[in-house]
C-alpha positions as CSV (number, residue, x, y, z in Angstrom):
1,M,130.1,132.2,236.0
2,S,127.7,129.3,235.2
3,I,125.2,130.7,237.8
4,S,125.2,134.1,236.0
5,V,124.5,132.3,232.7
6,K,121.6,130.4,234.3
7,K,120.2,133.6,235.8
8,I,120.5,135.3,232.4
9,A,118.8,132.3,230.7
10,I,116.0,132.4,233.3
11,L,115.5,136.1,232.9
12,F,115.4,135.7,229.1
13,L,112.8,133.0,229.4
14,L,110.7,135.1,231.8
15,T,110.9,138.0,229.5
16,E,109.8,135.9,226.5
17,F,106.9,134.5,228.5
18,F,105.9,138.0,229.6
19,L,106.0,139.3,226.0
20,I,104.0,136.3,224.8
21,F,101.4,136.9,227.5
22,I,101.1,140.6,226.7
23,D,100.8,139.8,223.0
24,S,98.1,137.2,223.7
25,Y,96.2,139.6,225.9
26,L,96.2,142.3,223.3
27,V,94.9,139.9,220.7
28,Y,92.2,138.8,223.1
29,A,91.3,142.4,224.0
30,A,91.1,143.3,220.3
31,K,88.8,140.4,219.6
32,A,86.6,141.3,222.6
33,N,86.4,144.9,221.5
34,S,85.6,143.8,218.0
35,S,82.8,141.5,219.2
36,Q,81.4,144.3,221.3
37,S,81.2,146.6,218.3
38,H,79.7,143.8,216.1
39,W,75.9,143.8,215.7
40,S,73.5,141.8,213.6
41,Y,69.8,141.2,213.1
42,Q,69.8,137.6,214.5
43,G,71.6,135.4,217.0
44,N,74.0,136.5,219.8
45,F,74.4,140.0,218.4
46,G,70.8,140.6,217.4
47,P,68.6,143.6,218.3
48,T,67.8,142.4,221.9
49,T,71.5,142.7,222.7
50,W,72.1,146.1,221.1
51,G,73.1,148.5,223.9
52,K,73.9,145.8,226.4
53,T,77.3,144.7,225.0
54,N,78.6,148.0,223.9
55,N,78.3,151.3,225.8
56,D,78.5,153.2,222.6
57,F,75.1,151.7,221.6
58,K,73.4,152.0,225.0
59,I,70.7,154.3,223.7
60,C,69.5,151.3,221.7
61,Y,68.5,149.7,225.0
62,I,67.6,152.6,227.2
63,G,66.2,155.1,224.7
64,K,62.6,156.2,224.9
65,K,62.3,157.4,221.3
66,Q,63.4,154.4,219.4
67,S,62.6,153.3,215.8
68,P,60.9,151.6,214.0
69,I,57.4,151.6,215.4
70,D,54.0,150.1,214.7
71,I,51.8,152.9,213.3
72,Q,48.3,152.3,214.5
73,I,46.0,154.4,212.2
74,K,43.4,154.8,215.0
75,D,46.0,156.7,217.1
76,I,47.1,159.2,214.4
77,N,46.6,162.9,214.5
78,K,45.5,164.1,211.1
79,S,46.7,167.5,209.9
80,K,46.4,169.7,206.8
81,N,49.0,172.0,208.2
82,L,52.0,169.8,207.9
83,S,54.6,170.9,205.4
84,S,54.9,169.2,202.0
85,L,58.0,167.2,201.2
86,K,59.9,169.1,198.5
87,F,62.8,167.3,196.8
88,Y,65.6,168.7,194.7
89,S,67.5,165.9,193.1
90,F,69.6,165.1,190.0
91,N,71.0,162.1,188.2
92,N,73.9,160.5,190.1
93,S,76.4,157.8,189.0
94,L,75.4,154.6,190.8
95,N,77.7,154.3,193.8
96,I,76.6,151.1,195.5
97,L,77.9,149.4,198.7
98,N,77.3,146.1,200.5
99,N,78.2,147.1,204.0
100,G,77.4,143.7,205.6
101,H,74.0,144.9,206.9
102,T,72.3,146.1,203.8
103,I,72.8,147.4,200.3
104,Q,73.5,151.2,200.4
105,V,73.5,153.7,197.6
106,N,75.6,156.8,198.3
107,F,74.9,160.3,196.7
108,K,76.9,163.3,195.9
109,K,76.2,166.5,197.9
110,G,73.5,168.6,196.4
111,N,70.5,166.3,196.5
112,K,68.2,168.0,199.0
113,L,65.0,167.7,200.9
114,F,63.1,170.9,202.0
115,V,60.5,170.4,204.7
116,E,59.3,172.5,207.7
117,N,61.6,175.4,206.8
118,M,64.6,173.1,207.0
119,S,67.1,172.0,204.4
120,Y,68.6,168.5,204.4
121,D,71.3,166.9,202.2
122,L,70.7,163.3,201.0
123,L,73.5,161.1,202.2
124,Q,72.4,157.6,201.1
125,L,69.5,155.3,200.6
126,H,69.3,151.6,201.8
127,F,67.0,148.7,202.0
128,H,65.3,146.6,204.7
129,H,63.6,143.2,204.3
130,P,60.9,143.0,205.5
131,S,59.8,146.5,206.3
132,E,60.9,147.8,209.7
133,H,57.8,150.0,210.3
134,E,54.5,148.3,210.6
135,I,51.1,149.8,209.6
136,N,48.4,148.4,211.9
137,G,50.7,145.5,212.8
138,K,51.4,144.5,209.2
139,R,54.8,144.7,207.5
140,S,55.5,145.3,203.9
141,D,57.9,143.1,201.9
142,M,60.6,145.8,201.9
143,E,61.3,149.3,203.1
144,I,63.6,151.9,201.5
145,H,65.1,154.6,203.6
146,L,66.3,157.9,202.1
147,V,68.6,159.3,204.8
148,Y,69.0,163.1,204.9
149,K,71.0,165.2,207.3
150,N,71.0,169.0,208.1
151,M,73.8,171.3,209.1
152,E,72.9,170.8,212.8
153,G,73.6,167.1,212.5
154,N,69.9,166.0,212.7
155,F,68.4,163.5,210.4
156,A,65.3,163.3,208.3
157,V,64.5,159.9,206.9
158,V,61.9,159.4,204.2
159,A,60.6,155.8,204.2
160,I,59.0,154.1,201.3
161,M,57.1,150.9,201.7
162,V,57.6,148.3,198.9
163,N,55.4,145.3,198.1
164,K,55.6,142.5,195.6
165,G,53.8,143.1,192.4
166,E,54.8,144.3,188.9
167,K,58.4,144.7,187.9
168,N,59.7,148.2,188.7
169,S,61.6,149.3,185.7
170,L,62.9,152.5,187.4
171,L,64.7,150.3,190.0
172,S,66.0,147.6,187.5
173,D,69.5,149.0,187.1
174,L,69.9,149.2,190.9
175,F,68.4,145.8,191.7
176,D,70.4,144.1,189.0
177,N,73.7,145.4,190.4
178,F,73.5,144.5,194.1
179,P,77.1,143.5,195.2
180,S,76.9,140.1,196.9
181,T,80.3,140.4,198.6
182,E,80.5,142.1,201.9
183,N,82.4,145.4,202.0
184,T,82.3,145.7,198.3
185,N,81.9,149.3,197.0
186,Q,81.7,150.2,193.3
187,T,80.8,153.2,191.2
188,L,79.1,152.4,187.9
189,E,79.5,155.6,185.9
190,N,77.3,154.4,183.0
191,I,74.3,153.9,185.3
192,K,72.5,157.0,186.6
193,I,70.1,157.1,189.5
194,N,67.8,159.9,190.5
195,P,66.5,159.2,194.1
196,I,63.1,160.7,193.5
197,D,62.2,158.9,190.3
198,F,60.8,155.9,192.0
199,L,58.8,157.8,194.8
200,P,55.0,157.4,194.7
201,Q,53.3,160.4,193.1
202,D,51.2,161.0,196.2
203,R,53.7,162.0,198.9
204,N,51.5,162.4,202.0
205,Y,53.1,160.9,205.0
206,Y,53.1,159.8,208.6
207,K,55.5,161.8,210.8
208,Y,57.0,161.1,214.2
209,I,60.2,161.7,216.1
210,G,62.4,158.7,216.5
211,S,65.9,157.2,216.1
212,L,68.2,155.5,213.6
213,T,67.1,151.9,213.3
214,T,70.7,150.6,213.5
215,P,73.4,151.2,216.2
216,P,74.1,153.6,217.6
217,C,70.3,154.3,217.5
218,S,70.7,158.0,217.9
219,E,67.4,159.7,218.8
220,N,67.7,162.7,216.5
221,V,65.6,161.6,213.5
222,T,62.4,163.0,212.1
223,W,60.6,160.2,210.2
224,Y,58.5,160.8,207.1
225,I,56.9,157.5,206.2
226,L,55.1,157.8,202.8
227,Q,51.5,156.5,203.0
228,N,51.6,155.1,199.5
229,S,53.8,152.1,198.6
230,I,55.6,151.1,195.4
231,E,55.9,147.7,193.7
232,I,58.8,145.4,192.7
233,S,58.6,142.0,191.2
234,S,59.3,138.7,193.0
235,N,62.6,138.4,191.1
236,Q,63.7,141.9,192.1
237,L,63.0,141.2,195.7
238,Q,64.9,137.9,195.4
239,N,67.9,139.8,194.2
240,F,68.1,141.3,197.7
241,T,66.9,138.5,199.8
242,K,69.5,136.1,198.5
243,I,72.1,138.4,200.0
244,F,70.2,139.5,203.1
245,K,67.5,137.1,204.2
246,M,66.3,139.4,207.0
247,N,67.7,142.8,208.1
248,A,64.8,144.5,209.9
249,R,64.8,145.7,213.5
250,P,61.5,144.8,215.4
251,P,59.1,147.6,216.2
252,Q,59.9,149.6,219.4
253,A,57.7,151.0,222.1
254,L,55.9,154.2,221.2
255,N,56.2,155.7,224.7
256,N,53.4,158.3,224.2
257,R,55.0,159.8,221.2
258,S,52.7,161.6,218.8
259,I,52.2,160.3,215.2
260,Q,50.9,162.9,212.7
261,E,49.4,162.3,209.3
262,K,49.9,164.8,206.4
263,I,46.6,164.9,204.5
C-alpha cells in the first residue's frame, strides 16, 4: 500500500513539475513574442533591426520603396501637370494620443484630401523630431505627417516641414496639451483643431511613391511633401522633445524611384 502512495506522490510531483515547466515556457514565449513586436528608434530595437526580428515587419528590411528619403533637388522632375492638393476639413475636438512612439491626433471621418482624381479620408496626424525626410541632405527640426487613406486601403501622406522660429499660435493649443504618459488618450471637447489651418499657403509639393516610415513599413504610400515649411518656437519644440528626444527613421535608398515637383 505504501508503494502505491509513493507512486502517487511521485506522479503528483512530476505533474506539478510539468505544469510549472509549461507555465514558464508560455511566459517566456509571450515575452519573446512581445520583444519581436517591439520596435523603437534607438538601441536593440532601432531601425536597423526592423524586419530582422519580426517577420511581420520584413518589408522594412527587404523593401525597395521605403521611406523616408533624401530629396536631392538636382534629381527632381519638375511638372506643371501634377494635381493640386484640395483639402476639405472642419473643426474637430482635440483627440490626442501618446502612443509611445509619437504624439498622434485622431480625426473624425469626413476630413478629406482630393488629389489625382482620388479621395482620401484623414485618419490622424503625428510628429517626428527631427524631420524624417531630408532636402539636399538637410533635416528640418520637425516633420508633421497628415495620414490619409482611400477606400482601396492605400495611403496618401502630406508632410509638413517645421523649423524653429516664431511662436505658432495656430498650434498652441495642440502643443500645450501633449500627454507625457505613454498610452494616454484624451479628448478635449473645448479645444477645436482644423488640420489645414496651419498648412503653408503655398502648397506645391514633392511627390514620390514610398512606404510608411514605421513598422510594418507597408509600401502603399504616395508622399506629398510640401515645399514650404512652417515655424514653431523653441519652447513649442521643447514641449515635444522632452517627451520624445528623437523619433525619426533615417533616410532609405531611393532605388531609382522618380521624384516629381509640383510647380
